[in-house]
C-alpha positions in Angstrom: 67.1 -47.0 6.3 68.4 -43.5 6.4 64.9 -42.2 5.6 63.4 -44.2 8.5 66.0 -42.7 10.9 65.2 -39.1 9.6 61.5 -39.7 10.0 62.0 -40.9 13.6 64.1 -37.9 14.5 61.6 -35.5 13.0 58.8 -37.2 14.9 60.7 -36.8 18.2 61.4 -33.2 17.4 57.7 -32.5 16.8 56.7 -34.4 20.0 59.2 -32.3 22.0 57.4 -29.1 20.9 53.9 -30.3 21.7 52.2 -28.6 24.6 52.0 -30.6 27.8 48.5 -31.4 29.0 48.2 -31.3 32.8 47.0 -34.5 34.4 43.9 -34.1 36.6 44.6 -34.7 40.2 42.2 -36.5 42.6 40.6 -34.2 45.2 42.5 -34.0 48.5 39.5 -35.5 50.4 37.0 -37.8 48.7 33.7 -36.1 48.2 30.7 -37.6 49.7 28.7 -39.5 47.1 25.5 -37.8 45.9 22.2 -39.4 47.2 19.1 -39.9 45.2 15.9 -38.4 46.5 13.6 -41.4 46.9 11.4 -39.4 49.2 10.4 -37.0 46.4 9.8 -40.0 44.0 7.3 -41.7 46.4 4.5 -40.1 44.5 5.3 -42.5 41.6 4.1 -45.5 43.6 0.8 -46.7 42.2 1.5 -45.1 38.8 1.9 -47.2 35.6 5.5 -47.4 34.6 4.6 -46.6 30.9 3.5 -43.0 31.7 6.5 -42.0 33.8 9.3 -40.0 32.2 12.7 -38.9 33.5 15.2 -36.3 32.4 17.7 -37.7 29.8 20.6 -37.4 32.2 18.7 -38.8 35.3 20.4 -41.7 37.0 17.4 -44.0 37.2 17.1 -47.8 37.0 13.6 -49.0 36.1 13.3 -52.7 36.8 10.5 -55.2 37.6 10.2 -56.5 41.1 11.0 -60.1 40.1 13.7 -59.3 37.5 17.4 -59.9 38.3 19.5 -56.8 38.8 23.1 -56.1 39.5 24.1 -55.7 43.2 26.3 -52.7 42.7 25.5 -50.0 45.2 25.1 -46.6 43.7 23.8 -44.2 46.3 23.0 -41.6 43.6 20.8 -43.9 41.5 17.0 -44.0 41.9 15.5 -47.5 41.5 12.0 -47.7 40.3 10.5 -51.1 40.8 7.3 -52.2 39.1 5.1 -55.3 39.0 5.8 -57.1 35.7 2.2 -58.3 35.3 0.5 -55.0 35.8 3.2 -52.4 35.1 2.3 -50.6 38.3 5.2 -49.1 40.3 5.5 -50.9 43.6 8.4 -49.0 45.2 11.2 -46.5 44.7 14.5 -46.6 46.5 18.2 -45.5 46.3 21.0 -47.8 45.3 
């Protein structure tokens, strides 16, 4: 029991010496969400979805026009919608 009490006291002493990590604060005013650039991606319409590539960190959702999708609105996400039967991109939009 005495050993347990000494270990607890030592743990508290070590914790008291640990550096304090500052907590990140939220910005004073909320930043406007980024928008995707669907206008630049319009050139993809008519292209086969299999030949299109995006950067690894690109915020892109590739989905067929008849497939179910989530309804979460993400203004910074580019949606690429293709025909499931042909694989041809039918439209691009933000959301």
